[in-house]
SELUMTOR-916363 format. One record per residue (C-alpha): residue in three letters; x, y, z. Coordinates in pm, whole numbers, padded with zeros to 5 digits, always signed. Example, Ala and Ser with C-alpha at 12.3 -4.5 7.8 and 13.67 -1.06 7.14 Angstrom:
// SELUMTOR-916363
ALA+01230-00450+00780
SER+01367-00106+00714
END
This chain:
// SELUMTOR-916363
TYR+16030+05292+06515
ILE+15851+04924+06545
THR+15936+04952+06875
ILE+15774+05276+06936
MET+15449+05163+06744
SER+15429+04857+06955
ALA+15433+05040+07252
ASN+15159+05267+07120
VAL+14956+05000+07030
ASN+14983+04833+07388
GLN+14889+05197+07549
ILE+14558+05215+07309
ALA+14486+04868+07413
LEU+14529+04929+07799
TYR+14314+05256+07785
LEU+14059+05070+07592
LEU+14019+04790+07835
LEU+14041+05079+08145
ALA+13758+05239+07960
LEU+13543+04916+07901
LEU+13592+04854+08277
LEU+13519+05203+08344
LEU+13204+05148+08152
ALA+13112+04843+08299
ALA+13160+04947+08662
LEU+12943+05275+08586
GLY+12684+05024+08435
ILE+12683+04780+08723
SER+12681+05084+08962
PHE+12342+05239+08775
TYR+12168+04956+08757
ALA+12226+04884+09158
LEU+12124+05218+09240
LEU+11815+05165+09000
VAL+11737+04847+09192
ALA+11810+05005+09531
TYR+11596+05284+09464
VAL+11267+05059+09381
ARG+11319+04842+09678
TRP+11314+05213+09841
LYS+11006+05303+09675
TYR+10793+05017+09778
ALA+10971+04968+10114
HIS+10636+05051+10307
LEU+10497+04710+10161
PRO+10593+04359+10317
SER+10829+04136+10077
PRO+10917+03814+10116
LYS+11307+03738+10141
THR+11481+03688+09868
THR+11870+03564+09802
SER+11946+03779+09513
PHE+11981+04159+09511
PHE+12016+04186+09164
VAL+11781+03972+09033
GLY+11517+03953+09305
HIS+11251+03729+09341
ALA+11297+03606+08976
TYR+11565+03373+09109
GLU+11317+03210+09373
LEU+11046+03176+09088
GLU+11283+03004+08880
GLN+11417+02759+09159
PHE+11072+02681+09249
LYS+10960+02596+08886
ARG+11235+02362+08865
ARG+11158+02189+09200
GLY+10793+02160+09111
ASN+10575+01887+08996
GLY+10275+02112+08898
GLU+10118+02264+08579
ASN+10211+02583+08710
PRO+10397+02582+09056
ARG+10468+02966+09065
ASP+10125+03021+09153
GLU+10188+02759+09464
LEU+10481+02976+09583
TYR+10290+03295+09549
ILE+10046+03148+09810
GLU+10322+03049+10033
TRP+10472+03387+10021
ALA+10108+03506+10120
PHE+10128+03262+10417
GLU+10455+03418+10508
VAL+10403+03825+10445
GLY+10019+03871+10398
ASN+09767+03910+10099
VAL+09929+04205+09982
TYR+10295+04232+09909
VAL+10563+04334+09671
ILE+10786+04101+09476
PHE+11080+04233+09290
LEU+11210+04129+08905
TYR+11547+04275+08833
TRP+11474+04621+08844
ARG+11069+04586+08844
SER+10850+04555+09102
VAL+10511+04370+09096
VAL+10243+04445+09346
VAL+10082+04094+09452
VAL+09725+04119+09577
LEU+09552+03820+09659
ASN+09272+03901+09899
PRO+08922+03894+09680
ALA+08807+04210+09815
ASP+09146+04387+09747
VAL+09134+04252+09407
GLU+08782+04397+09364
THR+08911+04744+09504
VAL+09205+04727+09283
SER+09031+04645+08932
LEU+08715+04843+08975
SER+08894+05141+09150
SER+09042+05475+08965
LEU+09398+05313+09050
HIS+09613+05323+08725
LYS+09751+04961+08673
ASN+10131+04848+08632
THR+10223+04956+08245
ILE+10520+04680+08259
ILE+10237+04413+08333
ALA+09952+04535+08132
ASN+10264+04576+07837
SER+10340+04232+07897
PHE+09987+04138+07810
ALA+09944+04420+07553
ASN+10208+04255+07311
LEU+10410+03910+07363
PHE+10745+03981+07221
GLY+10654+04251+06974
VAL+10341+04101+06857
ARG+10009+04240+06954
LEU+09814+04016+07191
LEU+09564+04185+07423
GLY+09666+04515+07252
ASN+09436+04793+07398
GLY+09164+04542+07576
LEU+08999+04591+07893
PHE+09274+04426+08098
THR+09557+04653+07960
ILE+09403+04969+07964
ALA+09629+05165+08217
THR+09397+05486+08269
TYR+09074+05485+08442
GLU+08940+05739+08236
VAL+08975+05551+07922
TRP+08903+05201+08098
LYS+08529+05293+08223
PRO+08330+05367+07928
ARG+08480+05070+07757
ARG+08379+04852+08054
LYS+08011+05020+08051
LEU+07972+04880+07703
TYR+08010+04531+07808
GLU+07793+04579+08144
SER+07471+04486+07975
ALA+07602+04157+07813
PHE+07698+04030+08154
ASN+07392+04110+08327
VAL+07219+03800+08542
SER+06887+03834+08299
HIS+07062+03776+08007
LEU+07342+03529+08111
LYS+07006+03288+08250
GLY+06920+03301+07903
LEU+07254+03136+07825
ILE+07207+02858+08035
PRO+07131+02621+07729
ASN+07474+02670+07605
PHE+07649+02605+07921
SER+07483+02288+07962
LYS+07582+02181+07650
SER+07936+02228+07721
VAL+07879+02046+08070
ASP+07712+01735+07895
LEU+08021+01662+07661
PHE+08238+01738+07962
LEU+08061+01462+08164
SER+08079+01243+07891
LYS+08448+01281+07848
LEU+08491+01209+08209
ALA+08254+00899+08239
PRO+08477+00646+08057
LEU+08760+00742+08322
ALA+08545+00689+08638
ASP+08643+00336+08705
GLY+08790+00411+09042
LYS+09144+00338+08901
THR+09215+00596+08639
LYS+09405+00897+08784
VAL+09240+01201+08590
PRO+09399+01528+08571
LEU+09094+01714+08664
LYS+09237+02065+08628
ARG+09338+02038+08289
TYR+09001+01876+08192
MET+08836+02162+08368
ARG+09058+02398+08185
ASP+08941+02237+07844
SER+08602+02250+07974
ALA+08605+02616+08052
VAL+08734+02695+07689
ASP+08421+02515+07554
VAL+08183+02720+07777
ILE+08354+03049+07690
SER+08317+02957+07315
GLU+07951+02850+07326
VAL+07845+03119+07603
MET+08035+03423+07447
PHE+08078+03299+07063
SER+07859+02998+07012
SER+08161+02857+06844
ASP+08356+02543+06836
PHE+08713+02633+06878
ASN+08883+02375+07090
THR+08814+02112+06806
GLU+09011+01797+06983
TRP+08795+01837+07295
ARG+08495+01842+07109
ASP+08580+01559+06866
LYS+08402+01259+07091
ALA+08581+01005+06882
SER+08867+01071+06966
THR+09069+00998+07310
PRO+09083+01354+07530
ARG+09433+01477+07550
PRO+09386+01813+07739
GLY+09636+02064+07637
SER+09659+01930+07262
GLU+09837+02139+07010
GLN+09485+02090+06842
GLY+09273+02285+07084
LEU+09223+02668+07174
SER+09312+02521+07509
TYR+09698+02478+07432
LEU+09704+02791+07279
MET+09555+02997+07546
GLY+09810+02782+07801
GLU+10107+02889+07551
ALA+10012+03284+07574
ASN+10000+03272+07953
ARG+10334+03088+07941
GLY+10471+03361+07726
ILE+10356+03637+07914
GLU+10483+03496+08229
MET+10858+03457+08033
SER+10782+03801+07914
TYR+10783+03981+08251
LEU+10973+03727+08458
TYR+11297+03739+08216
PRO+11334+04091+08046
PHE+11612+03910+07809
PHE+11419+03626+07724
LYS+11354+03706+07388
PHE+11739+03751+07351
LEU+11827+03439+07518
HIS+11551+03221+07394
PRO+11480+03344+07005
PHE+11336+03046+06907
GLU+11104+03012+07172
ALA+11010+03376+07183
GLN+10922+03309+06796
HIS+10685+03004+06877
PHE+10501+03267+07117
ARG+10456+03535+06868
GLU+10287+03261+06636
VAL+10063+03172+06920
ALA+09984+03537+06906
ARG+09914+03545+06562
THR+09680+03262+06566
LEU+09454+03345+06861
ARG+09400+03719+06674
THR+09354+03528+06336
ILE+09073+03328+06546
GLY+08928+03623+06689
SER+08936+03837+06391
ASN+08786+03579+06173
CYS+08476+03508+06432
ILE+08419+03877+06491
GLN+08447+03968+06106
ALA+08189+03670+06020
ARG+07912+03774+06277
ILE+07933+04146+06190
LYS+07873+04041+05856
ALA+07581+03841+05964
LEU+07428+04117+06138
GLU+07480+04357+05837
ASN+07302+04127+05630
ASN+07011+04051+05885
GLU+07104+03702+05890
SER+07011+03461+06173
ILE+07256+03479+06433
HIS+07320+03294+06740
PHE+07210+03417+07107
ASP+07510+03470+07264
ILE+07731+03777+07461
LEU+07886+03868+07142
SER+07594+03941+06927
HIS+07443+04127+07225
ILE+07761+04315+07271
LEU+07783+04430+06879
ARG+07388+04497+06899
ALA+07450+04748+07216
ALA+07756+04902+07055
ALA+07544+04993+06766
SER+07390+05278+06941
ASN+07716+05365+07114
GLU+08060+05442+06984
LEU+08181+05102+06900
PRO+08582+05056+06977
ASP+08787+05008+06658
PHE+08781+04631+06510
GLU+09134+04547+06663
SER+09019+04654+07003
LEU+08725+04428+06968
VAL+08996+04154+06896
ASP+09168+04236+07213
ASP+08877+04206+07395
PHE+08765+03854+07234
ILE+09144+03738+07371
THR+09100+03920+07704
PHE+08771+03737+07797
TYR+08938+03390+07710
LEU+09248+03490+07894
GLY+09062+03625+08184
GLY+08791+03373+08184
VAL+08960+03016+08146
GLU+09141+03005+08483
THR+08877+03179+08686
THR+08618+02963+08532
ALA+08812+02622+08578
ASN+08917+02725+08925
THR+08554+02790+09050
LEU+08441+02487+08901
LEU+08710+02273+09043
PHE+08649+02402+09378
ALA+08268+02363+09368
VAL+08383+01993+09288
ILE+08612+01958+09554
GLN+08348+02115+09817
VAL+08085+01877+09700
HIS+08337+01581+09746
GLN+08409+01701+10104
HIS+08054+01690+10202
PRO+07907+01364+10120
ASP+07535+01483+10228
VAL+07532+01768+09951
LEU+07695+01491+09692
GLU+07361+01247+09794
END
């Protein structure tokens, strides 16, 4: 009897093992077919070579990150791929696809046309590992019909005539930036200029858009500047960008790195708290007819009074969107201008 029972148990264990192997084979086959389908779907677009069928270009991105010494070397790889296959190409991250557009004219076409956005990328920005980040903001709204009226609400605030009135705010940030660089201009000290530009860009956006001082350490003239410090908004923005990158490059990141994912969640909560407090204070000041700053936030809230104002959380979404969308673009534009001036001594003189 014992012998028979033992044989039955062994048979059951064997059947279970075979069933598990069959399920694994079916899962791998389904995943392989899904990957093959996605690559077939985008076969009309050029794509850089990849050495891994199952993970796609995520492997090349990770290897390049490990080899690089720059702050964000993956950006350099995107440019290398552009030289290889052109300014519009597709990369594959596991079972997902991302169309990369680097030509300025094409970027404008994609951004302003009725083309629907990639929901995978939009969702990576909307929620950072389950915590709302950009939510339902201008960048993450996937449908053109919903996006267009929201954008129209902000158009007047970014009108040239209105922006000219904000030059004193901008000049204030520029003066602070120069005061930070002056002690380092001895011809010997190496300055991480891009980091300083990024911190300055955060300060510019804070002044011009919200007349607020969020990057506290950068504005502390008594302290030695430490770009990207945890005490400044620049650090939070950098971490938010890093978290977004991890969320779409590595679909299982929150399971494999739970503590780091929790860190990114806290970053998202902190950013939303900063935005919420800033907007609430300004709305209260407007309701009480208090004297308020001449900045973009006040202009938007006044303009919205005669239109349908987005719900409060959507305003916070756009608050963070303006920062994440404006910091790198502003910093890179300023850095490009500095390089161009340096390369033309007559203009510098």
